[in-house]
C-alpha positions, 0 to 999 in steps of 0.5 A: 013135733020132734023138730019143734022141740029140737029147735026150741032146745037149741034156742035155750041158752046153755048154763054158764059153767065159767067161774067168775070169782077166779080165772081157772086156767088149764095148763101144763106144769112143766112146759116152758116156754109156755107154762110151768108151776112157778109161773115162768112161762109166757102163757102164765104171763098172759093169764096174768094179763087176762086176770088183771083185766077181769080183776080176779086171781088166777087158779091153775089146774095142772095136767101134762099137755099131751094125750087127754089134756083137754078131756081131763081139764077143760072138758071135765069142767075143772078149769075154764081156759086154755091160754094157747091152742091152735086155731081151727081145732074143734076140740075147743071153742077158739077165741080170736088169735093171740098171735101168729108164728112160724117154725124156725131153723136152728144151727150153730154159728161158724159151722158153714151154715151162716146166712142160711134162710131155707131148707132149700139151701144146697149146703144142707144136703147130706147134713144131719137134721133134727126133726120133731116127729109129726110136725109141719117143720118135718114136712118142709124137711121131707119136701126138700129131700133131706130125710135120709139123715134125719134124727127124730125127736118125740113130740107128744111126751110128758115134759115133766120127764122129757124135753125133746126140744132141749135135747135137740138143741144140745145135740146141735151144740155138741155137733151130733146134729148139724141143724134142726127145725122146731116150732118158733116159740119153742126153738127161739126159747131153748136156743138161748138157754143151757149153753152157746146161743144158736142161730134162730131163723124164722122160716119166712121163705119156704116154698114147699112142704105145706103150711108152716105158719099158724095162729094160736088162740085161747080155748074155751069149752064148746058152748061157752060163747059168752065167755069167748066173746068176753075174752075176745074183748080183752084180747082186743084191748090188751093185744099190745101187752100180750105182744110185749110178753111174747116179744120178751120171750123171743117168740117169732111173731108174724102179722095177722095176714096169711098173705104176708110173712112180715114179722112183728118187732114191737107191740101192736096197737089195739086190735080192730074188730074181728081180732086183727091187730093194727100192724105196727110192724117192720120186717126183722132180719131172719138170721138174727138170733132170738132175744133171750126170755126174761 
């Protein structure tokens, strides 16, 4: 009897808690290039695309994207959508990926590192390397035997008060750090702001250190399956518009194929069923500085 009741309960549709009159987005108020309260981040622009397709306004719930973010926003039912979340994290229900990117290597032009493509390059031996603590980029640095001169930067901070990525970029410009590694969307954005542009090298050729490229999805509450399916349809339909936003912000975009590190250099056509966009891509020159964001 208990088994029958449990099975029956599992078949009953869960209440749809999604607000259909406005797009309630959970976002960080000060986390460029992703989002801020002025709507200047690329996740703000992607939220606008989703809202345009649904023909409803965007309404934000602001909370720092650090410890407790999902618990205090999405799980608390204060909002219905996180625009950017790593695929496979079961704290949310993931949509299809909106993009795939990789970490980037950063350095100042004319400092003896021109043409650098990987952390295996012998010119980095003995150099001071900037690393955000606990990141995949740090694993690559360690695997290449470069930890002896690492300068660490915090990752989980309230970015209303601290900006580790901008701090690292400024240290490279000043010469306090010779090179650094950051998640691609972050590194490419800050490398073009606040001073001399740095060289941004997407890590396309790393052979050691584990996984370096990742898919980013939208996140909804576990159980909001109908909402997830609706968003997947919008992603499929508007992938080209999403790509344009990301490329305008200099995000290093990779094709949606784990066997390839080919880069997307122009908006893709409508995605095929299952969320994989048609390639419409050509390989980019990895040592080329990222384009400035709007």
